[in-house]
C-alpha positions in Angstrom: 46.3 11.5 20.0 44.9 9.1 17.4 41.8 8.0 19.8 40.4 11.8 19.6 41.4 11.7 15.6 39.0 8.8 15.9 36.4 10.0 17.8 37.0 13.8 16.1 36.0 12.3 12.1 32.9 10.0 13.7 31.8 13.2 15.1 32.3 15.2 11.2 30.5 11.9 10.3 27.4 11.9 12.1 26.9 15.5 11.3 26.9 15.1 7.6 24.4 11.9 7.9 22.6 14.5 9.7 22.0 17.2 7.5 21.7 14.5 4.8 18.8 13.4 7.3 17.4 17.1 8.0 17.8 17.8 4.0 16.1 14.5 3.0 13.4 15.0 5.8 12.5 19.1 4.7 12.1 18.1 1.0 9.7 14.9 1.3 6.9 18.1 3.8 7.8 20.4 1.1 6.5 17.7 -1.6 3.6 16.2 0.3 2.1 20.3 1.2 1.0 21.0 -1.9 -2.8 21.6 -2.7 -5.1 20.5 -5.2 -8.0 21.3 -5.8 -11.0 19.1 -6.3 -14.1 20.6 -7.5 -17.7 18.6 -8.2 -16.9 18.1 -11.3 -13.6 16.6 -11.2 -13.0 12.8 -11.9 -10.8 9.8 -11.5 -9.0 9.5 -14.2 -8.4 5.6 -14.6 -12.4 4.9 -13.7 -14.0 8.1 -14.8 -15.8 8.1 -12.1 -16.8 11.3 -10.3 -14.3 11.9 -6.6 -16.4 14.0 -4.8 -16.2 13.3 -1.1 -14.6 9.8 -2.1 -10.9 9.2 -0.5 -8.4 9.9 -3.1 -4.4 10.3 -4.4 -2.7 12.1 -6.0 0.7 10.9 -8.0 3.7 13.2 -8.1 2.2 13.9 -12.1 -0.7 15.5 -10.5 -2.6 12.7 -11.8 -6.1 12.5 -9.4 -7.3 8.8 -8.8 -9.9 7.7 -6.9 -8.2 5.2 -3.6 -9.2 1.8 -4.8 -7.9 1.9 -8.4 -4.7 2.7 -7.2 -3.4 -0.4 -7.5 0.7 -0.4 -6.4 1.5 3.4 -4.0 4.4 4.3 -6.2 3.0 3.5 -9.7 0.8 5.6 -11.8 -2.3 3.8 -13.2 -2.6 6.1 -16.3 0.8 6.5 -16.7 2.6 3.3 -15.7 5.2 5.4 -14.3 7.0 3.7 -11.3 8.2 6.8 -8.9 10.8 5.0 -7.0 12.6 3.9 -10.2 12.2 7.5 -11.8 11.0 10.4 -9.4 10.0 13.4 -10.9 12.6 16.4 -10.3 
Protein backbone atom coordinates (compact mmCIF):
# COMPACT_ATOMS: atom_id res chain seq x y z
CA UNK A 1 0.00 0.00 0.00
CA UNK A 2 2.76 2.45 0.90
CA UNK A 3 4.50 1.56 -2.35
CA UNK A 4 1.43 2.53 -4.41
CA UNK A 5 1.16 5.87 -2.57
CA UNK A 6 4.78 6.66 -3.38
CA UNK A 7 4.23 5.70 -7.01
CA UNK A 8 1.12 7.90 -7.24
CA UNK A 9 3.03 10.82 -5.69
CA UNK A 10 5.83 10.39 -8.23
CA UNK A 11 3.32 10.28 -11.09
CA UNK A 12 1.76 13.54 -9.92
CA UNK A 13 5.18 15.20 -9.65
CA UNK A 14 6.11 14.00 -13.12
CA UNK A 15 2.83 15.31 -14.59
CA UNK A 16 3.34 18.72 -12.95
CA UNK A 17 6.90 18.96 -14.31
CA UNK A 18 5.70 18.02 -17.79
CA UNK A 19 2.93 20.66 -17.68
CA UNK A 20 5.48 23.27 -16.56
CA UNK A 21 7.79 22.29 -19.43
CA UNK A 22 4.96 22.57 -21.97
CA UNK A 23 4.04 26.03 -20.68
CA UNK A 24 7.63 27.30 -20.86
CA UNK A 25 8.09 25.80 -24.32
CA UNK A 26 4.93 27.51 -25.55
CA UNK A 27 6.08 30.89 -24.15
CA UNK A 28 9.44 30.44 -25.87
CA UNK A 29 7.83 29.77 -29.25
CA UNK A 30 5.47 32.75 -28.92
CA UNK A 31 8.41 35.07 -28.23
CA UNK A 32 10.52 33.63 -31.05
CA UNK A 33 7.76 33.81 -33.66
CA UNK A 34 7.28 37.60 -33.69
CA UNK A 35 7.74 39.38 -37.00
CA UNK A 36 10.28 42.11 -37.67
CA UNK A 37 10.08 44.21 -40.82
CA UNK A 38 13.51 45.18 -42.14
CA UNK A 39 13.15 47.89 -44.77
CA UNK A 40 15.90 49.22 -47.03
CA UNK A 41 16.57 52.17 -44.75
CA UNK A 42 16.75 50.19 -41.48
CA UNK A 43 20.05 50.81 -39.69
CA UNK A 44 21.96 49.05 -36.92
CA UNK A 45 21.39 50.85 -33.62
CA UNK A 46 25.06 50.44 -32.63
CA UNK A 47 27.12 51.11 -35.77
CA UNK A 48 24.49 52.97 -37.83
CA UNK A 49 25.34 50.76 -40.83
CA UNK A 50 22.53 49.79 -43.20
CA UNK A 51 21.21 46.30 -42.50
CA UNK A 52 20.00 45.45 -46.02
CA UNK A 53 20.52 41.71 -46.56
CA UNK A 54 23.11 41.29 -43.78
CA UNK A 55 22.63 38.93 -40.86
CA UNK A 56 21.11 40.68 -37.85
CA UNK A 57 19.93 40.03 -34.31
CA UNK A 58 16.79 41.32 -32.60
CA UNK A 59 16.71 41.64 -28.83
CA UNK A 60 13.53 41.29 -26.74
CA UNK A 61 13.34 45.10 -26.42
CA UNK A 62 13.12 45.28 -30.27
CA UNK A 63 16.64 46.66 -30.75
CA UNK A 64 17.94 45.48 -34.14
CA UNK A 65 21.73 45.18 -34.55
CA UNK A 66 24.05 43.64 -37.08
CA UNK A 67 25.21 40.20 -35.99
CA UNK A 68 28.83 41.36 -35.80
CA UNK A 69 27.90 44.12 -33.33
CA UNK A 70 26.45 41.59 -30.90
CA UNK A 71 29.08 41.05 -28.21
CA UNK A 72 26.92 38.93 -25.91
CA UNK A 73 23.72 37.18 -27.06
CA UNK A 74 21.81 37.92 -23.84
CA UNK A 75 22.86 41.54 -23.36
CA UNK A 76 21.63 44.41 -25.51
CA UNK A 77 24.65 46.39 -26.80
CA UNK A 78 22.63 49.61 -26.96
CA UNK A 79 21.06 49.63 -23.50
CA UNK A 80 23.36 47.20 -21.68
CA UNK A 81 20.35 45.31 -20.34
CA UNK A 82 20.99 41.66 -19.54
CA UNK A 83 17.87 39.69 -20.47
CA UNK A 84 18.85 36.63 -18.44
CA UNK A 85 18.92 38.65 -15.21
CA UNK A 86 16.14 41.08 -16.16
CA UNK A 87 13.73 39.45 -18.64
CA UNK A 88 11.06 41.31 -20.59
CA UNK A 89 7.53 40.79 -19.28
